[in-house]
A tleap script that builds the chain and sets N, CA, C and O, in Angstrom:
source leaprc.protein.ff14SB
mol = sequence {
  NMET ILE HIE LEU VAL VAL ASP TYR ASN VAL
  ILE ILE ALA ARG LEU SER GLY ARG ARG HIE
  CYS PRO LYS CYS GLY ALA LEU TYR ASN LEU
  VAL SER ARG PRO PRO SER LEU ASP GLY ARG
  CYS ASP SER ASP GLY GLN ARG LEU VAL ILE
  ARG GLU ASP ASP SER GLU PRO VAL ILE ARG
  ARG ARG LEU GLU ALA TYR GLU ARG GLN THR
  GLN PRO LEU ILE GLU TYR PHE ARG GLN HIE
  CYS LYS PRO VAL LEU GLY ILE GLU THR GLY
  ASP ARG SER PRO ALA GLU LEU LEU GLN THR
  ILE HIE ASN ALA ILE GLU ILE CGLY
}
set mol.1.N position { 0.977 -1.022 -0.004 }
set mol.1.CA position { 0.390 0.050 0.068 }
set mol.1.C position { 0.728 0.997 0.128 }
set mol.1.O position { 1.459 1.214 1.095 }
set mol.2.N position { 0.406 2.335 -0.952 }
set mol.2.CA position { 0.942 3.273 -0.752 }
set mol.2.C position { 0.587 4.540 -0.134 }
set mol.2.O position { -0.346 5.104 -0.706 }
set mol.3.N position { 1.048 5.118 0.829 }
set mol.3.CA position { 0.199 6.214 1.522 }
set mol.3.C position { 1.118 7.517 1.125 }
set mol.3.O position { 2.343 7.541 1.245 }
set mol.4.N position { 0.446 8.417 0.713 }
set mol.4.CA position { 0.999 9.853 0.092 }
set mol.4.C position { 0.946 10.854 1.232 }
set mol.4.O position { -0.129 11.375 1.530 }
set mol.5.N position { 1.949 11.112 1.811 }
set mol.5.CA position { 1.997 11.875 3.160 }
set mol.5.C position { 2.200 13.468 2.644 }
set mol.5.O position { 3.262 13.850 2.150 }
set mol.6.N position { 1.018 14.349 2.831 }
set mol.6.CA position { 0.982 15.640 2.182 }
set mol.6.C position { 1.126 16.691 3.729 }
set mol.6.O position { 0.498 16.453 4.760 }
set mol.7.N position { 1.964 17.687 3.572 }
set mol.7.CA position { 1.465 18.306 4.469 }
set mol.7.C position { 0.198 19.300 4.596 }
set mol.7.O position { -0.097 19.997 3.626 }
set mol.8.N position { -0.539 19.365 5.771 }
set mol.8.CA position { -1.897 19.996 5.662 }
set mol.8.C position { -1.655 21.330 5.349 }
set mol.8.O position { -2.359 21.854 4.486 }
set mol.9.N position { -0.738 22.000 5.928 }
set mol.9.CA position { -0.850 23.244 5.350 }
set mol.9.C position { -0.348 23.577 3.758 }
set mol.9.O position { -0.757 24.621 3.250 }
set mol.10.N position { 0.307 22.915 3.184 }
set mol.10.CA position { 0.256 22.799 1.565 }
set mol.10.C position { -1.238 23.048 1.410 }
set mol.10.O position { -1.759 24.122 1.108 }
set mol.11.N position { -1.904 21.785 1.685 }
set mol.11.CA position { -3.111 21.086 1.232 }
set mol.11.C position { -3.851 22.532 1.455 }
set mol.11.O position { -4.176 23.085 0.404 }
set mol.12.N position { -4.153 23.200 2.627 }
set mol.12.CA position { -4.956 24.208 3.289 }
set mol.12.C position { -4.537 25.644 2.249 }
set mol.12.O position { -5.488 26.387 2.003 }
set mol.13.N position { -3.173 26.028 1.658 }
set mol.13.CA position { -3.049 26.659 0.894 }
set mol.13.C position { -3.439 26.826 -0.422 }
set mol.13.O position { -3.877 27.834 -0.976 }
set mol.14.N position { -3.115 25.121 -1.090 }
set mol.14.CA position { -3.863 25.102 -2.589 }
set mol.14.C position { -5.070 25.556 -2.612 }
set mol.14.O position { -5.500 26.420 -3.377 }
set mol.15.N position { -5.827 24.821 -1.526 }
set mol.15.CA position { -7.341 25.138 -1.293 }
set mol.15.C position { -8.013 25.690 -1.371 }
set mol.15.O position { -9.008 25.673 -2.096 }
set mol.16.N position { -7.457 26.762 -0.189 }
set mol.16.CA position { -8.382 28.084 0.058 }
set mol.16.C position { -7.504 29.349 -1.345 }
set mol.16.O position { -7.635 30.561 -1.517 }
set mol.17.N position { -6.868 28.553 -1.895 }
set mol.17.CA position { -6.675 29.863 -3.138 }
set mol.17.C position { -7.112 29.943 -4.061 }
set mol.17.O position { -7.009 30.979 -4.717 }
set mol.18.N position { -7.888 28.704 -4.559 }
set mol.18.CA position { -8.832 28.359 -5.165 }
set mol.18.C position { -10.022 29.484 -5.629 }
set mol.18.O position { -10.907 29.817 -4.840 }
set mol.19.N position { -9.934 30.000 -6.942 }
set mol.19.CA position { -10.942 31.020 -7.600 }
set mol.19.C position { -11.678 30.314 -8.942 }
set mol.19.O position { -11.181 29.662 -9.861 }
set mol.20.N position { -12.885 30.662 -8.706 }
set mol.20.CA position { -13.475 30.114 -10.013 }
set mol.20.C position { -14.453 31.260 -11.068 }
set mol.20.O position { -14.878 32.246 -10.466 }
set mol.21.N position { -14.653 31.200 -11.920 }
set mol.21.CA position { -15.432 32.208 -12.779 }
set mol.21.C position { -17.170 31.857 -12.451 }
set mol.21.O position { -17.106 30.965 -13.297 }
set mol.22.N position { -18.037 31.810 -12.169 }
set mol.22.CA position { -19.378 31.425 -12.062 }
set mol.22.C position { -19.982 31.893 -13.395 }
set mol.22.O position { -21.203 32.029 -13.326 }
set mol.23.N position { -19.475 32.157 -14.512 }
set mol.23.CA position { -20.229 32.360 -15.510 }
set mol.23.C position { -19.589 31.096 -16.459 }
set mol.23.O position { -20.314 30.153 -16.776 }
set mol.24.N position { -18.096 31.168 -16.903 }
set mol.24.CA position { -17.537 30.195 -17.600 }
set mol.24.C position { -17.015 28.912 -16.778 }
set mol.24.O position { -16.870 27.734 -17.103 }
set mol.25.N position { -16.838 29.477 -15.821 }
set mol.25.CA position { -16.585 28.051 -15.287 }
set mol.25.C position { -14.875 27.939 -15.140 }
set mol.25.O position { -14.341 26.981 -14.579 }
set mol.26.N position { -14.225 28.910 -15.650 }
set mol.26.CA position { -12.443 29.140 -15.654 }
set mol.26.C position { -12.085 28.840 -14.046 }
set mol.26.O position { -12.638 29.335 -13.063 }
set mol.27.N position { -11.088 27.963 -14.082 }
set mol.27.CA position { -10.466 27.998 -12.606 }
set mol.27.C position { -9.035 28.277 -12.449 }
set mol.27.O position { -8.176 27.754 -13.158 }
set mol.28.N position { -8.785 29.146 -11.466 }
set mol.28.CA position { -7.646 29.878 -11.182 }
set mol.28.C position { -6.834 29.302 -9.614 }
set mol.28.O position { -7.236 28.648 -8.651 }
set mol.29.N position { -5.908 29.749 -9.873 }
set mol.29.CA position { -5.372 29.445 -8.122 }
set mol.29.C position { -4.349 30.712 -7.747 }
set mol.29.O position { -3.361 30.897 -8.458 }
set mol.30.N position { -4.541 31.316 -6.949 }
set mol.30.CA position { -4.101 32.517 -6.248 }
set mol.30.C position { -2.278 32.380 -6.474 }
set mol.30.O position { -1.583 33.393 -6.564 }
set mol.31.N position { -1.662 30.891 -6.545 }
set mol.31.CA position { -0.420 30.790 -6.332 }
set mol.31.C position { 0.081 30.319 -7.768 }
set mol.31.O position { 1.024 30.789 -8.405 }
set mol.32.N position { -0.815 29.229 -8.147 }
set mol.32.CA position { 0.166 28.704 -9.068 }
set mol.32.C position { -0.570 28.887 -10.289 }
set mol.32.O position { 0.139 28.509 -11.222 }
set mol.33.N position { -1.684 29.304 -10.684 }
set mol.33.CA position { -2.395 29.895 -11.640 }
set mol.33.C position { -3.217 31.103 -11.815 }
set mol.33.O position { -4.308 30.985 -12.372 }
set mol.34.N position { -2.780 32.349 -11.366 }
set mol.34.CA position { -3.672 33.476 -10.942 }
set mol.34.C position { -4.239 34.130 -12.064 }
set mol.34.O position { -3.621 33.975 -13.117 }
set mol.35.N position { -5.152 34.747 -12.092 }
set mol.35.CA position { -5.677 35.579 -12.975 }
set mol.35.C position { -4.835 36.574 -13.610 }
set mol.35.O position { -3.905 36.916 -12.880 }
set mol.36.N position { -4.869 37.157 -14.763 }
set mol.36.CA position { -3.933 37.923 -15.416 }
set mol.36.C position { -4.337 39.393 -14.505 }
set mol.36.O position { -3.427 40.011 -13.951 }
set mol.37.N position { -5.901 39.911 -14.408 }
set mol.37.CA position { -6.260 40.926 -13.532 }
set mol.37.C position { -6.698 40.693 -12.190 }
set mol.37.O position { -7.834 40.229 -12.087 }
set mol.38.N position { -6.161 40.875 -11.307 }
set mol.38.CA position { -6.758 40.486 -9.978 }
set mol.38.C position { -8.282 40.543 -9.540 }
set mol.38.O position { -8.962 41.538 -9.287 }
set mol.39.N position { -8.627 39.213 -9.520 }
set mol.39.CA position { -9.970 38.817 -9.112 }
set mol.39.C position { -10.961 38.870 -10.177 }
set mol.39.O position { -12.169 39.016 -9.989 }
set mol.40.N position { -10.423 38.751 -11.238 }
set mol.40.CA position { -11.325 38.907 -12.900 }
set mol.40.C position { -11.059 37.506 -13.557 }
set mol.40.O position { -9.954 36.991 -13.383 }
set mol.41.N position { -11.957 36.901 -14.258 }
set mol.41.CA position { -11.790 36.012 -14.985 }
set mol.41.C position { -10.857 36.763 -16.406 }
set mol.41.O position { -10.754 37.968 -16.637 }
set mol.42.N position { -10.336 35.753 -17.108 }
set mol.42.CA position { -9.235 36.095 -18.218 }
set mol.42.C position { -10.460 36.212 -19.405 }
set mol.42.O position { -10.642 37.145 -20.187 }
set mol.43.N position { -11.162 35.064 -19.282 }
set mol.43.CA position { -12.290 34.805 -20.641 }
set mol.43.C position { -13.033 35.867 -20.955 }
set mol.43.O position { -13.256 36.320 -22.077 }
set mol.44.N position { -13.548 36.388 -19.528 }
set mol.44.CA position { -15.097 37.130 -20.089 }
set mol.44.C position { -15.084 38.216 -18.890 }
set mol.44.O position { -16.133 38.858 -18.848 }
set mol.45.N position { -14.012 38.608 -17.783 }
set mol.45.CA position { -13.650 39.525 -16.917 }
set mol.45.C position { -14.623 39.730 -15.760 }
set mol.45.O position { -14.683 40.697 -15.002 }
set mol.46.N position { -15.595 38.303 -15.781 }
set mol.46.CA position { -16.249 38.184 -14.138 }
set mol.46.C position { -15.608 38.296 -13.116 }
set mol.46.O position { -14.484 37.809 -13.229 }
set mol.47.N position { -15.852 38.786 -12.021 }
set mol.47.CA position { -15.554 38.580 -10.780 }
set mol.47.C position { -15.274 37.212 -10.230 }
set mol.47.O position { -16.220 36.461 -9.995 }
set mol.48.N position { -14.176 36.882 -10.034 }
set mol.48.CA position { -13.890 35.512 -9.664 }
set mol.48.C position { -14.199 35.187 -8.094 }
set mol.48.O position { -13.725 35.877 -7.192 }
set mol.49.N position { -15.054 34.049 -7.863 }
set mol.49.CA position { -15.637 33.659 -6.375 }
set mol.49.C position { -15.011 32.566 -5.901 }
set mol.49.O position { -14.481 31.801 -6.707 }
set mol.50.N position { -14.968 32.340 -4.705 }
set mol.50.CA position { -14.851 31.051 -3.913 }
set mol.50.C position { -15.575 30.341 -3.404 }
set mol.50.O position { -16.287 30.745 -2.485 }
set mol.51.N position { -15.612 29.208 -3.793 }
set mol.51.CA position { -16.455 27.985 -3.142 }
set mol.51.C position { -16.494 28.035 -2.048 }
set mol.51.O position { -15.426 28.117 -1.441 }
set mol.52.N position { -17.513 28.013 -1.457 }
set mol.52.CA position { -17.785 27.885 -0.040 }
set mol.52.C position { -16.819 26.844 0.976 }
set mol.52.O position { -16.290 27.020 2.073 }
set mol.53.N position { -16.874 25.780 0.104 }
set mol.53.CA position { -16.066 24.544 0.871 }
set mol.53.C position { -14.602 24.632 0.688 }
set mol.53.O position { -13.985 23.642 1.080 }
set mol.54.N position { -13.760 25.803 0.071 }
set mol.54.CA position { -12.716 26.270 -0.109 }
set mol.54.C position { -12.549 27.286 1.075 }
set mol.54.O position { -11.557 28.015 1.077 }
set mol.55.N position { -13.475 27.364 2.078 }
set mol.55.CA position { -12.843 28.379 2.997 }
set mol.55.C position { -11.938 27.456 4.126 }
set mol.55.O position { -11.914 26.226 4.084 }
set mol.56.N position { -11.192 28.280 5.152 }
set mol.56.CA position { -10.115 27.473 5.678 }
set mol.56.C position { -10.779 26.766 6.725 }
set mol.56.O position { -10.308 25.640 6.889 }
set mol.57.N position { -11.727 27.065 7.489 }
set mol.57.CA position { -12.515 26.127 8.484 }
set mol.57.C position { -13.033 24.890 7.862 }
set mol.57.O position { -12.885 23.829 8.469 }
set mol.58.N position { -13.571 24.917 6.817 }
set mol.58.CA position { -13.950 23.804 6.364 }
set mol.58.C position { -13.309 22.755 6.004 }
set mol.58.O position { -13.561 21.583 6.286 }
set mol.59.N position { -12.027 23.409 5.042 }
set mol.59.CA position { -11.024 22.304 4.659 }
set mol.59.C position { -10.255 21.729 5.798 }
set mol.59.O position { -9.931 20.542 5.833 }
set mol.60.N position { -9.925 22.726 6.872 }
set mol.60.CA position { -9.610 22.014 8.228 }
set mol.60.C position { -10.801 20.632 8.854 }
set mol.60.O position { -10.306 19.647 9.402 }
set mol.61.N position { -11.832 20.710 8.736 }
set mol.61.CA position { -12.978 20.029 8.822 }
set mol.61.C position { -12.763 18.621 8.291 }
set mol.61.O position { -12.835 17.528 8.853 }
set mol.62.N position { -12.444 19.011 6.895 }
set mol.62.CA position { -12.550 18.124 5.852 }
set mol.62.C position { -11.195 17.350 5.893 }
set mol.62.O position { -11.326 16.216 5.433 }
set mol.63.N position { -10.007 17.625 6.290 }
set mol.63.CA position { -9.176 17.028 6.781 }
set mol.63.C position { -8.957 16.367 8.117 }
set mol.63.O position { -8.125 15.463 8.176 }
set mol.64.N position { -9.509 16.667 9.014 }
set mol.64.CA position { -9.801 16.172 10.470 }
set mol.64.C position { -10.556 14.774 9.813 }
set mol.64.O position { -9.974 13.691 9.753 }
set mol.65.N position { -11.550 14.933 9.472 }
set mol.65.CA position { -12.362 13.675 8.593 }
set mol.65.C position { -11.591 12.579 8.264 }
set mol.65.O position { -11.572 11.456 8.769 }
set mol.66.N position { -10.711 13.230 7.002 }
set mol.66.CA position { -9.895 11.962 5.942 }
set mol.66.C position { -9.298 11.469 7.380 }
set mol.66.O position { -9.340 10.281 7.700 }
set mol.67.N position { -8.678 12.585 8.311 }
set mol.67.CA position { -7.450 11.614 9.344 }
set mol.67.C position { -8.478 10.693 10.033 }
set mol.67.O position { -8.290 9.500 9.797 }
set mol.68.N position { -9.538 10.987 10.843 }
set mol.68.CA position { -10.131 9.709 11.670 }
set mol.68.C position { -10.589 8.659 10.656 }
set mol.68.O position { -10.520 7.501 11.070 }
set mol.69.N position { -11.149 8.875 9.113 }
set mol.69.CA position { -11.359 7.915 8.486 }
set mol.69.C position { -10.267 6.807 8.130 }
set mol.69.O position { -10.327 5.585 8.272 }
set mol.70.N position { -9.116 7.724 7.557 }
set mol.70.CA position { -7.929 7.041 6.939 }
set mol.70.C position { -6.924 6.015 8.009 }
set mol.70.O position { -6.373 4.939 7.779 }
set mol.71.N position { -6.967 6.829 9.192 }
set mol.71.CA position { -5.633 6.220 10.321 }
set mol.71.C position { -6.046 4.983 10.123 }
set mol.71.O position { -5.398 4.194 9.436 }
set mol.72.N position { -7.216 4.667 10.728 }
set mol.72.CA position { -7.751 3.051 10.921 }
set mol.72.C position { -7.303 2.246 9.792 }
set mol.72.O position { -6.765 1.154 9.977 }
set mol.73.N position { -7.500 2.731 8.627 }
set mol.73.CA position { -7.277 1.516 7.460 }
set mol.73.C position { -5.615 1.539 7.419 }
set mol.73.O position { -4.945 0.578 7.797 }
set mol.74.N position { -5.250 2.330 7.090 }
set mol.74.CA position { -3.120 2.676 7.475 }
set mol.74.C position { -3.124 1.403 8.444 }
set mol.74.O position { -2.717 0.323 8.016 }
set mol.75.N position { -3.631 1.556 9.876 }
set mol.75.CA position { -2.842 1.070 10.840 }
set mol.75.C position { -3.222 -0.631 10.424 }
set mol.75.O position { -2.467 -1.603 10.377 }
set mol.76.N position { -4.414 -0.544 10.206 }
set mol.76.CA position { -5.144 -2.172 9.708 }
set mol.76.C position { -3.920 -3.065 8.453 }
set mol.76.O position { -3.468 -4.205 8.356 }
set mol.77.N position { -3.802 -1.965 7.796 }
set mol.77.CA position { -2.927 -2.788 6.222 }
set mol.77.C position { -1.342 -2.771 6.944 }
set mol.77.O position { -0.638 -3.686 6.517 }
set mol.78.N position { -0.644 -1.827 8.022 }
set mol.78.CA position { 0.413 -2.079 8.424 }
set mol.78.C position { 0.894 -3.337 9.485 }
set mol.78.O position { 2.020 -3.792 9.691 }
set mol.79.N position { -0.560 -3.740 10.127 }
set mol.79.CA position { -0.754 -5.005 10.782 }
set mol.79.C position { -0.795 -6.129 10.151 }
set mol.79.O position { -0.102 -7.070 10.537 }
set mol.80.N position { -1.759 -6.247 8.874 }
set mol.80.CA position { -2.255 -7.454 8.545 }
set mol.80.C position { -1.719 -7.625 7.150 }
set mol.80.O position { -1.901 -8.716 6.610 }
set mol.81.N position { -1.122 -6.739 6.545 }
set mol.81.CA position { -0.722 -6.756 5.204 }
set mol.81.C position { 0.506 -6.552 5.274 }
set mol.81.O position { 1.179 -6.340 6.283 }
set mol.82.N position { 1.020 -6.649 3.549 }
set mol.82.CA position { 2.524 -5.853 3.253 }
set mol.82.C position { 2.734 -4.608 3.750 }
set mol.82.O position { 1.795 -3.833 3.927 }
set mol.83.N position { 3.839 -4.333 3.990 }
set mol.83.CA position { 4.576 -2.610 4.271 }
set mol.83.C position { 3.439 -1.648 3.542 }
set mol.83.O position { 2.717 -1.887 2.574 }
set mol.84.N position { 3.524 -0.797 4.143 }
set mol.84.CA position { 2.583 0.624 3.673 }
set mol.84.C position { 3.896 1.436 3.607 }
set mol.84.O position { 4.522 1.884 4.568 }
set mol.85.N position { 4.169 1.532 2.424 }
set mol.85.CA position { 4.943 2.778 1.817 }
set mol.85.C position { 4.402 4.132 2.005 }
set mol.85.O position { 3.449 4.530 1.336 }
set mol.86.N position { 5.070 4.956 3.030 }
set mol.86.CA position { 4.470 6.031 3.334 }
set mol.86.C position { 5.658 7.331 2.477 }
set mol.86.O position { 6.788 7.632 2.863 }
set mol.87.N position { 4.944 7.856 1.314 }
set mol.87.CA position { 5.873 8.793 0.865 }
set mol.87.C position { 5.444 10.161 0.840 }
set mol.87.O position { 4.324 10.474 0.435 }
set mol.88.N position { 6.497 11.194 1.360 }
set mol.88.CA position { 6.084 12.134 1.711 }
set mol.88.C position { 6.432 12.827 0.011 }
set mol.88.O position { 7.343 12.533 -0.762 }
set mol.89.N position { 5.298 13.832 -0.143 }
set mol.89.CA position { 5.208 14.455 -1.513 }
set mol.89.C position { 5.786 15.493 -1.483 }
set mol.89.O position { 6.140 15.892 -2.593 }
set mol.90.N position { 6.118 16.322 -0.366 }
set mol.90.CA position { 6.705 17.789 -0.560 }
set mol.90.C position { 5.962 18.202 -1.763 }
set mol.90.O position { 4.816 17.940 -2.128 }
set mol.91.N position { 7.160 19.114 -2.437 }
set mol.91.CA position { 6.901 20.246 -3.346 }
set mol.91.C position { 6.947 19.501 -4.606 }
set mol.91.O position { 6.961 20.358 -5.489 }
set mol.92.N position { 6.968 18.706 -4.965 }
set mol.92.CA position { 7.621 17.585 -6.217 }
set mol.92.C position { 6.622 17.402 -6.920 }
set mol.92.O position { 5.545 16.910 -6.584 }
set mol.93.N position { 7.089 17.965 -8.360 }
set mol.93.CA position { 5.731 17.538 -9.735 }
set mol.93.C position { 5.216 16.187 -9.736 }
set mol.93.O position { 5.613 15.133 -9.240 }
set mol.94.N position { 3.999 16.595 -10.588 }
set mol.94.CA position { 3.595 14.807 -10.569 }
set mol.94.C position { 4.931 13.768 -11.163 }
set mol.94.O position { 5.137 12.601 -10.830 }
set mol.95.N position { 5.778 14.662 -12.194 }
set mol.95.CA position { 6.279 13.305 -12.657 }
set mol.95.C position { 7.255 12.956 -11.758 }
set mol.95.O position { 7.588 11.771 -11.720 }
set mol.96.N position { 7.850 13.853 -10.928 }
set mol.96.CA position { 8.727 13.175 -9.908 }
set mol.96.C position { 8.379 12.497 -9.077 }
set mol.96.O position { 9.087 11.573 -8.679 }
set mol.97.N position { 7.053 12.790 -8.517 }
set mol.97.CA position { 6.405 11.813 -7.388 }
set mol.97.C position { 6.090 10.451 -7.806 }
set mol.97.O position { 6.084 9.457 -7.080 }
set mol.98.N position { 5.736 10.529 -9.501 }
set mol.98.CA position { 5.678 9.094 -9.704 }
set mol.98.C position { 6.884 8.501 -9.805 }
set mol.98.O position { 7.014 7.356 -9.371 }
set mol.99.N position { 7.899 9.137 -10.358 }
set mol.99.CA position { 9.363 8.136 -9.799 }
set mol.99.C position { 9.724 7.643 -8.566 }
set mol.99.O position { 10.193 6.592 -8.129 }
set mol.100.N position { 9.330 8.831 -8.081 }
set mol.100.CA position { 9.570 8.004 -6.349 }
set mol.100.C position { 8.692 6.961 -5.964 }
set mol.100.O position { 9.096 6.214 -5.072 }
set mol.101.N position { 7.439 6.732 -6.511 }
set mol.101.CA position { 6.638 5.564 -6.253 }
set mol.101.C position { 7.142 4.776 -6.869 }
set mol.101.O position { 7.373 3.753 -6.225 }
set mol.102.N position { 7.503 4.757 -8.076 }
set mol.102.CA position { 8.007 3.447 -9.039 }
set mol.102.C position { 9.617 3.332 -8.376 }
set mol.102.O position { 10.067 2.226 -8.678 }
set mol.103.N position { 10.160 3.774 -7.933 }
set mol.103.CA position { 11.561 3.498 -7.102 }
set mol.103.C position { 10.976 2.315 -5.682 }
set mol.103.O position { 11.170 1.151 -5.329 }
set mol.104.N position { 10.352 3.265 -5.335 }
set mol.104.CA position { 9.848 2.683 -4.062 }
set mol.104.C position { 9.286 1.315 -4.073 }
set mol.104.O position { 9.654 0.500 -3.227 }
set mol.105.N position { 8.166 0.928 -5.240 }
set mol.105.CA position { 7.819 -0.175 -5.369 }
set mol.105.C position { 8.939 -1.209 -5.554 }
set mol.105.O position { 9.099 -2.232 -4.889 }
set mol.106.N position { 9.681 -0.763 -6.567 }
set mol.106.CA position { 10.954 -1.431 -6.891 }
set mol.106.C position { 11.490 -1.928 -5.552 }
set mol.106.O position { 11.332 -3.065 -5.109 }
set mol.107.N position { 12.057 -1.059 -5.046 }
set mol.107.CA position { 13.099 -1.523 -3.475 }
set mol.107.C position { 12.222 -2.401 -2.652 }
set mol.107.O position { 12.697 -3.465 -2.256 }
set mol.108.N position { 10.881 -2.050 -2.320 }
set mol.108.CA position { 9.930 -2.590 -1.243 }
set mol.108.C position { 9.843 -3.716 -1.732 }
set mol.108.O position { 9.143 -4.572 -1.190 }
savepdb mol mol.pdb
quit
């Protein structure tokens, strides 16, 4: 089993930085894909909005629920199955992360 370990602060920053256009549905991120004009859609100039579930308190509750639900599964797999490979995601690109997972499987 592969368990991707992600810093919750990174998740919170990514999700709370998301914005979308209510008219055309275009997606933006304040850090990784900001709009050309602050707060406005590049396609139609509409004011970008934040989804209600992208607020920090909601994100924290979702992460707490995730932790409560997955931790028992991780422990079960550790006790009853092959090793659990915990892989720190850090700030790696998807390609780098895939290579890390591939290497861990080959070694494991």
